[in-house]
N, C-alpha and C positions, 0 to 999 in steps of 0.2 A: 789266255783261256783256251781249254782242247777245242771246247765247241767251233770256234772261230777258224782252225784248224780243218773241219770238215765242209766247209764252205767251199763252193766251186771257186775256180781262179779265174779272178777278175770279175766275181760276183760285185754288183752296186748296193748299196741300201738308199731306201728311198723310204720318207716319212708319209706314214699312213694315217688320213685324217676319217676316222668314223663321221659317217651321215648322220646326223643328228635332225631326228624327225618332230615336228610339232604337229598339234592336230586340235581341232575344235571340236566339243562335245555339246551334245541339247541338253536340255533339262532334265531329262532321264538318265545322262550319263554315257548315251551312245556316242560314238564315234562319228561324225558329221564330213569332215576334211582333214585330209593329211597331207602334210606337205614338208620338203626338204629346207629346213632354214639355213645350211650351210652349204647349197647346191655347189655355189661357184670356189668353194676352199675346199670341199671332201675330196678325197681319192677317188677317181672313177677306176676300178682297178682293169676293166676289159678295154679301155682306150690307153690309159696312162702306162698300164703296166705288160698287159698280154700282148696287145699289139707291138709295143716298142720290143719286146722279145723276141717276137715272132720276125719281126724286119731286120733286126741290129744282131741277133742272135748271142746277145750279152745276159748272162742272169742277173735277176734283179729279187732283191728279198726286202721284206719288211718286219720288223716286230710287233705281236699283240704283246697285250697285258698278261694274259694268261692262256698255257696250253690247250685249255677249251676252244676257247676263241681262235687260235690257229688252227685245230683238228675241224670246226665246222667251217672254216675258210678255206682249207684245202679241198674238204668234200664239195663244197658249194662251187669252188672255181673249176675244179675237175671235172664235175659234171657237167657245168657249163659251155667247156670246152669240147667235150663229147657229144653231147647233144648238137653242137653247133657241127661239128665234123660229119654226124651222121646224116645232117642234111641233104648233104652231097652225096650224088650217085655213083661218082669216080672221085679217086684221091687226085685233088689238084690245089693249085697254088690259095685258094679260097680257106683251105683248110688250115687249121692252127695248129702247128708243131711243139706246143707250148706244155712240158709236163710240169704239174704243181706237186712239190714236196713240202714236208715239214721236217726242221730241225730245231727240236725245242718249241719255242716261242716264235722262230721267227717261220714265216712260209716262203718259200722260194718258187720262182719261175724260172725254168730250165728250158732251154730249145733242145728237144730230144726228136728228132722225126722218126728216127725207127722204131721206138716206144709207140708212138703216137698213130703211126701206120700200121702197126701190129694190131692196135685195139681195135683201127678203121677196120681192118681185115675180117678180123674176129665178129664183129658185127656185122661185116656184109656177109660173110658165110650163113649168120644165122637169120639175116633178112633174105637169103636166097633159099634155106632151106624151109623157113615159113610160109615162102609163097610157093614152094613146089608142093608143100603138105595141103596149102590152102587149096590147092588144084586139081587134087585127088576127090574123086566120087566118094560120097560120104554115104554110110548104109542109114536109111531112115529109125528113126526110134518108135515109132508109132508101135503100140502093143499088137495090134492087127496084122502089121504085117510078119512079126516075129511069130506069131503064134502058127500063119502061114506057113514058114520055114520048118524044116526038119533038120538036124544037126549036119547030115550030110551036104545039103544044099548049101548051108550057112559057111560051111568051112570051105567048099566049092568057090563061093561067092568072093570069100577072103583071099582064097587064093589066087583067083582070076584079079583081083584088084593089084596084088602087090607083085604080081608077074608081069604085068605090063608098065 
């Protein structure tokens, strides 16, 4: 198969066991309680795969039953890793350098420090810009204040705000 040639060198396949949730309903059909019935056997992706890839730098992948499930997994775990990294103010060893990719129905976890650092830097720049913009003095939006200003005063105030 040609798709296997596209896998990263040395990648390991693990068996993915999806969590199965059972629930209890009341008389009206509303869910009262929900629990994972196969908690001891299902695959915990964050601890079993992402932490292992970050620690050993060995690519790991698993197969899903359909492409749609693989696409959903890639977006979910990519978002989780990015959110985990964004909690840190500085790039350090707590940040996960794991990139999640999809190859057909396979969900791959690859160690890629450059790419994750680039994403973190982009978010950090946006945080700095947002902080800088929030610190600026805003013009009041009350109609009485706007009625008192004429156009020249208004332009002068805006110019003074952005020049400083």
